[in-house]
Backbone bond lengths (Angstrom), bond angles and torsions (degrees), N, CA, C in turn:
res aa  C-N    CA-C-N  psi(-1)  N-CA   C-N-CA  omega(-1)  CA-C   N-CA-C  phi
1 X - - - 1.421 - - 1.530 112.27 -
2 X 1.382 117.02 -50.91 1.448 121.13 -178.95 1.510 112.11 -57.99
3 X 1.282 115.64 -38.65 1.497 120.65 -179.12 1.591 111.16 -59.62
4 X 1.317 114.20 -36.41 1.463 119.70 -179.10 1.577 113.17 -74.51
5 X 1.382 114.38 -37.40 1.418 116.77 -177.13 1.537 115.85 -93.95
6 X 1.332 115.00 -13.63 1.489 121.48 -178.77 1.466 111.28 -53.77
7 X 1.348 124.05 -49.31 1.443 120.80 178.36 1.492 116.35 -56.06
8 X 1.359 113.10 -38.18 1.492 119.49 179.68 1.538 111.65 -68.92
9 X 1.359 116.82 -42.62 1.440 117.80 177.10 1.541 111.34 -64.85
10 X 1.269 118.48 -42.99 1.481 121.69 179.70 1.515 110.65 -63.02
11 X 1.314 115.95 -43.22 1.466 122.29 -176.59 1.538 110.81 -64.62
12 X 1.378 114.41 -47.43 1.449 118.56 177.40 1.541 110.46 -64.43
13 X 1.240 119.46 -38.57 1.487 121.65 178.34 1.510 111.69 -64.13
14 X 1.356 116.05 -39.55 1.441 118.48 178.40 1.581 109.98 -63.67
15 X 1.394 116.41 -47.61 1.398 118.93 -179.31 1.549 110.80 -63.14
16 X 1.330 118.29 -46.66 1.430 119.35 177.94 1.548 111.89 -64.71
17 X 1.332 118.90 -31.50 1.430 121.96 174.84 1.485 112.17 -62.04
18 X 1.289 116.99 -42.41 1.522 121.95 175.98 1.520 108.06 -59.17
19 X 1.336 116.65 -48.69 1.445 119.24 178.33 1.515 112.77 -60.77
20 X 1.290 117.85 -44.08 1.480 122.74 -178.75 1.544 108.79 -65.09
21 X 1.359 116.85 -43.08 1.477 117.74 179.82 1.566 110.80 -63.73
22 X 1.382 114.08 -39.56 1.407 116.05 177.81 1.535 114.08 -62.83
23 X 1.346 114.13 -39.17 1.463 119.96 175.89 1.519 109.93 -62.70
24 X 1.314 117.16 -43.50 1.425 121.49 -179.01 1.521 113.74 -62.11
25 X 1.315 113.27 -46.84 1.488 120.18 -179.12 1.561 111.14 -66.28
26 X 1.301 115.61 -30.39 1.477 116.36 -177.11 1.549 113.28 -102.50
27 X 1.306 117.77 0.86 1.450 121.42 -169.48 1.530 112.67 -58.39
28 X 1.314 119.22 -30.40 1.412 122.01 -178.67 1.484 113.89 -72.42
29 X 1.366 116.70 -14.58 1.441 120.45 -177.21 1.541 115.29 -122.36
30 X 1.337 116.65 13.36 1.437 121.24 -178.84 1.518 112.32 -69.38
31 X 1.317 118.29 -20.52 1.416 121.45 179.62 1.578 114.85 -66.30
32 X 1.319 115.20 -14.95 1.489 117.37 -179.25 1.557 108.87 -59.79
33 X 1.307 116.66 -34.88 1.473 117.31 -178.95 1.528 113.06 -57.46
34 X 1.286 115.72 -35.74 1.473 122.37 177.99 1.493 114.09 -79.48
35 X 1.340 115.95 -15.66 1.476 118.94 -173.99 1.553 113.55 -113.46
36 X 1.332 116.16 16.26 1.455 120.29 178.76 1.508 109.03 -119.83
37 X 1.332 116.18 163.74 1.430 119.51 173.17 1.496 109.43 -73.56
38 X 1.342 114.96 123.79 1.478 120.93 -177.77 1.458 110.13 -105.43
39 X 1.348 115.59 148.79 1.450 122.37 -178.64 1.574 111.16 -78.31
40 X 1.404 116.04 164.77 1.383 116.57 170.88 1.541 111.66 -56.17
41 X 1.271 117.43 150.48 1.432 125.35 -178.33 1.541 115.37 78.60
42 X 1.332 113.89 -1.69 1.500 117.43 179.25 1.575 109.35 -64.42
43 X 1.300 114.23 123.66 1.480 117.31 -178.33 1.524 109.63 -79.17
44 X 1.323 116.81 167.09 1.452 119.90 177.41 1.540 111.01 -70.45
45 X 1.322 120.27 150.46 1.421 121.14 -173.09 1.513 115.08 -60.44
46 X 1.323 117.94 -25.25 1.490 120.07 179.74 1.508 113.23 -66.68
47 X 1.384 116.05 -20.94 1.474 117.23 -177.75 1.481 111.28 -74.24
48 X 1.358 122.01 -27.71 1.480 122.26 -173.55 1.550 110.67 -61.72
49 X 1.306 121.73 -51.57 1.464 117.73 -177.98 1.555 113.53 -63.24
50 X 1.353 115.87 -29.83 1.483 120.41 175.03 1.478 110.28 -65.24
51 X 1.331 115.80 -51.51 1.472 120.29 -176.58 1.511 110.11 -64.42
52 X 1.321 116.51 -47.92 1.528 119.72 -179.80 1.520 111.49 -63.01
53 X 1.386 117.71 -34.36 1.410 116.31 177.50 1.532 113.87 -64.75
54 X 1.350 115.01 -40.04 1.470 117.84 175.50 1.482 113.33 -65.37
55 X 1.361 113.79 -41.35 1.479 118.93 179.23 1.536 112.96 -63.64
56 X 1.282 118.48 -42.19 1.463 123.18 176.55 1.473 111.68 -62.19
57 X 1.328 117.10 -39.20 1.453 120.62 176.25 1.560 111.12 -63.07
58 X 1.344 116.59 -46.34 1.463 120.26 176.36 1.533 111.84 -60.42
59 X 1.346 116.26 -41.57 1.459 119.80 178.50 1.560 109.37 -60.79
60 X 1.332 115.59 -48.28 1.465 119.74 178.22 1.509 112.87 -59.54
61 X 1.267 117.24 -42.89 1.535 118.69 -179.92 1.564 107.77 -66.60
62 X 1.338 117.73 -41.56 1.460 118.82 178.99 1.544 112.91 -63.11
63 X 1.286 117.62 -39.89 1.450 122.22 179.49 1.550 109.82 -68.64
64 X 1.350 116.88 -36.74 1.431 119.40 178.30 1.521 110.16 -67.85
65 X 1.330 118.62 -36.92 1.462 120.73 177.54 1.596 107.67 -60.07
66 X 1.353 114.31 -47.95 1.459 118.30 178.62 1.530 109.38 -57.18
67 X 1.261 118.42 -49.61 1.457 123.69 -175.57 1.487 111.20 -61.77
68 X 1.300 118.23 -38.47 1.492 121.26 -175.91 1.525 110.47 -80.28
69 X 1.276 122.76 -4.34 1.442 124.33 -177.83 1.520 111.15 -89.08
70 X 1.311 116.72 26.01 1.439 121.90 -177.11 1.549 116.49 -50.49
71 X 1.266 116.08 -46.45 1.488 121.20 -175.36 1.509 113.05 -83.73
72 X 1.350 116.09 -13.82 1.466 117.28 -169.21 1.507 112.49 -108.24
73 X 1.295 120.08 5.39 1.468 120.24 -176.17 1.513 111.59 -150.87
74 X 1.267 114.08 167.28 1.482 121.94 179.48 1.567 106.28 -63.29
75 X 1.366 116.35 127.26 1.459 118.72 -179.50 1.533 113.31 -63.66
76 X 1.316 116.24 -29.95 1.504 117.62 175.94 1.500 114.31 -66.27
77 X 1.334 115.57 -42.61 1.443 118.90 174.43 1.486 114.21 -61.50
78 X 1.347 117.31 -43.23 1.398 122.68 176.41 1.503 114.98 -59.87
79 X 1.299 114.35 -48.77 1.475 119.22 -179.43 1.494 111.64 -67.98
80 X 1.327 117.80 -35.85 1.413 121.37 175.47 1.512 112.80 -60.46
81 X 1.323 115.71 -48.19 1.451 124.85 176.65 1.552 109.73 -54.38
82 X 1.295 115.44 -48.83 1.499 119.91 -177.61 1.562 109.39 -66.40
83 X 1.267 119.81 -37.08 1.473 122.26 177.88 1.540 109.35 -66.03
84 X 1.316 118.72 -41.06 1.487 118.74 177.20 1.502 108.69 -66.28
85 X 1.292 117.17 -37.86 1.495 119.58 177.07 1.498 110.70 -59.91
86 X 1.342 116.85 -46.80 1.433 121.82 179.97 1.551 111.27 -60.31
87 X 1.310 115.35 -43.90 1.494 119.48 175.91 1.486 111.47 -59.95
88 X 1.315 114.93 -39.66 1.515 120.77 177.10 1.478 111.31 -57.75
89 X 1.388 117.74 -44.95 1.429 121.67 -178.66 1.548 109.86 -64.69
90 X 1.268 118.67 -40.41 1.506 121.42 178.42 1.534 110.27 -64.43
91 X 1.322 118.94 -47.28 1.429 125.41 -178.54 1.532 108.74 -62.33
92 X 1.353 115.87 -44.89 1.438 119.56 179.83 1.519 113.01 -64.25
93 X 1.304 116.91 -39.57 1.476 121.44 177.45 1.520 109.27 -62.53
94 X 1.335 121.05 -43.64 1.412 124.54 -172.94 1.514 111.75 -73.93
95 X 1.378 119.47 -25.06 1.438 121.35 175.54 1.528 109.62 -58.30
96 X 1.301 118.42 -47.16 1.450 119.43 -179.98 1.526 115.32 -59.82
97 X 1.306 115.39 -38.83 1.457 120.10 174.99 1.495 112.10 -64.19
98 X 1.346 115.83 -43.30 1.471 118.01 179.03 1.501 111.24 -64.57
99 X 1.332 116.76 -46.78 1.466 120.79 -177.24 1.498 114.28 -70.64
100 X 1.318 118.13 -49.40 1.500 120.47 -172.14 1.553 110.96 -89.37
101 X 1.328 119.59 -44.50 1.483 117.95 -176.71 1.469 111.75 -82.27
102 X 1.348 120.99 -41.23 1.462 123.12 -178.53 1.547 110.55 -87.26
103 X 1.320 117.63 -22.06 1.456 120.01 -175.73 1.517 113.05 56.68
104 X 1.294 113.98 30.29 1.493 122.83 177.78 1.488 109.82 -90.14
105 X 1.290 117.97 75.82 1.492 123.44 -169.11 1.535 111.29 -62.98
106 X 1.327 118.00 -38.52 1.475 118.70 -176.47 1.553 106.55 -71.93
107 X 1.342 118.34 -47.59 1.436 120.70 179.42 1.549 110.99 -60.97
108 X 1.314 113.48 -38.87 1.506 118.15 178.92 1.569 109.97 -62.32
109 X 1.348 117.01 -36.16 1.440 120.84 177.07 1.509 110.69 -65.50
110 X 1.319 116.42 -44.83 1.491 120.06 176.92 1.525 108.11 -61.83
111 X 1.283 118.11 -42.86 1.517 123.43 -179.50 1.582 110.95 -62.10
112 X 1.294 115.35 -41.57 1.456 119.32 -178.50 1.493 110.18 -70.49
113 X 1.330 117.60 -30.00 1.509 120.63 173.47 1.546 109.55 -66.14
114 X 1.295 114.50 -38.35 1.491 119.06 176.75 1.557 107.92 -62.13
115 X 1.341 116.28 -45.18 1.415 121.52 -179.67 1.601 108.18 -61.08
116 X 1.316 116.34 -43.70 1.445 122.17 -179.71 1.584 110.00 -56.70
117 X 1.390 114.95 -45.58 1.462 120.42 179.77 1.585 109.02 -62.60
118 X 1.327 114.28 -43.69 1.455 116.44 -177.47 1.560 112.52 -66.37
119 X 1.373 114.29 -34.08 1.453 117.06 174.45 1.552 111.95 -63.38
120 X 1.313 116.42 -39.46 1.468 119.91 178.25 1.533 107.87 -62.38
121 X 1.341 118.19 -47.53 1.500 119.10 177.06 1.469 111.09 -59.60
122 X 1.375 119.57 -40.78 1.395 123.57 -178.17 1.530 110.51 -63.14
123 X 1.282 119.06 -42.32 1.485 124.76 179.07 1.552 107.08 -64.94
124 X 1.292 118.21 -44.23 1.491 119.35 178.90 1.476 110.08 -61.41
125 X 1.363 117.82 -47.20 1.463 121.45 -178.02 1.485 111.68 -65.72
126 X 1.353 115.58 -42.32 1.463 119.58 179.52 1.520 108.69 -60.31
127 X 1.323 116.55 -40.04 1.482 119.85 -173.85 1.533 111.74 -64.70
128 X 1.317 116.28 -24.09 1.463 120.83 178.57 1.550 109.43 -76.04
129 X 1.284 117.06 -16.46 1.457 120.62 -177.61 1.569 108.76 -106.49
130 X 1.343 113.86 -46.76 1.479 120.46 -179.26 1.540 109.53 -153.47
131 X 1.286 114.69 119.70 1.479 121.48 175.13 1.597 110.76 -59.14
132 X 1.295 117.69 -41.13 1.387 122.44 -179.32 1.509 111.39 -60.13
133 X 1.375 117.28 -47.17 1.429 122.97 177.61 1.516 110.10 -56.28
134 X 1.330 115.11 -46.29 1.453 121.41 179.71 1.540 111.17 -60.83
135 X 1.302 117.27 -48.05 1.440 120.23 -178.72 1.529 113.73 -61.73
136 X 1.331 115.44 -31.25 1.463 121.35 179.62 1.554 110.14 -65.55
137 X 1.346 116.93 -17.90 1.486 120.49 179.91 1.494 114.98 -89.61
138 X 1.275 117.63 -11.61 1.458 123.53 -177.54 1.576 111.92 -59.92
139 X 1.308 118.91 -44.56 1.520 117.65 174.45 1.502 112.60 -59.07
140 X 1.325 116.89 -35.86 1.492 122.41 179.69 1.521 106.74 -66.09
141 X 1.321 118.76 -45.62 1.504 119.28 178.97 1.516 110.10 -60.77
142 X 1.304 116.68 -44.63 1.474 120.31 -179.65 1.522 112.40 -63.89
143 X 1.321 117.94 -39.70 1.464 120.10 177.77 1.560 110.70 -69.45
144 X 1.247 118.47 -39.81 1.464 120.85 179.34 1.557 108.51 -67.51
145 X 1.325 119.80 -34.92 1.422 122.48 174.36 1.500 109.52 -59.82
146 X 1.365 114.25 -48.94 1.508 118.71 176.94 1.536 111.62 -61.75
147 X 1.322 118.40 -40.99 1.471 121.50 179.26 1.565 110.02 -64.90
148 X 1.305 114.77 -33.68 1.525 116.17 177.67 1.515 110.22 -66.25
149 X 1.333 115.46 -40.67 1.508 120.36 175.82 1.574 108.57 -58.17
150 X 1.348 115.07 -49.35 1.478 117.51 179.31 1.523 111.30 -59.73
151 X 1.322 115.91 -46.82 1.461 120.64 -177.34 1.529 111.78 -57.63
152 X 1.362 115.58 -49.54 1.437 119.15 -179.14 1.577 110.48 -64.47
153 X 1.311 117.65 -41.75 1.428 119.56 179.98 1.489 111.96 -64.55
154 X 1.338 115.61 -37.75 1.533 120.35 179.26 1.597 106.73 -66.79
155 X 1.303 117.33 -39.38 1.481 116.26 175.88 1.485 112.81 -63.01
156 X 1.325 117.63 -42.27 1.461 121.73 179.80 1.555 112.71 -66.66
157 X 1.287 115.14 -42.11 1.494 121.34 -176.81 1.516 112.90 -77.26
158 X 1.373 118.57 -20.15 1.369 119.70 -173.61 1.496 111.29 -118.93
């Protein structure tokens, strides 16, 4: 049993670890969200860790599905999908630093659009290995689309 779930546990912990590290690195500057002019539809600050927690879990499950498909798919497709996933985690992590620590809202918007494109590529690549893994990333894409709206509006309003 452990052998079957181990890749999922590790993958989810990696994704959640990236999120936790991002929160730790930006924790001293998270109050800016409460101290800036926010656009319509801006959710309360408590919603962000909840939403990101769910999304990191879905990312981890999706990457584990890709990882465990070793025998059933082209190894180049699988490794390419996992590399794009890893790049996604790095770009995701850096967005928080750019937005919260540097308060570079315009650059953060450009960066989140880069993340959005990477997520699209990740979904496409995941879909070539596992449709389920790709579908699990759709809420992430939708949330980042919403976050890009918030980011741009925050830049304009502040």
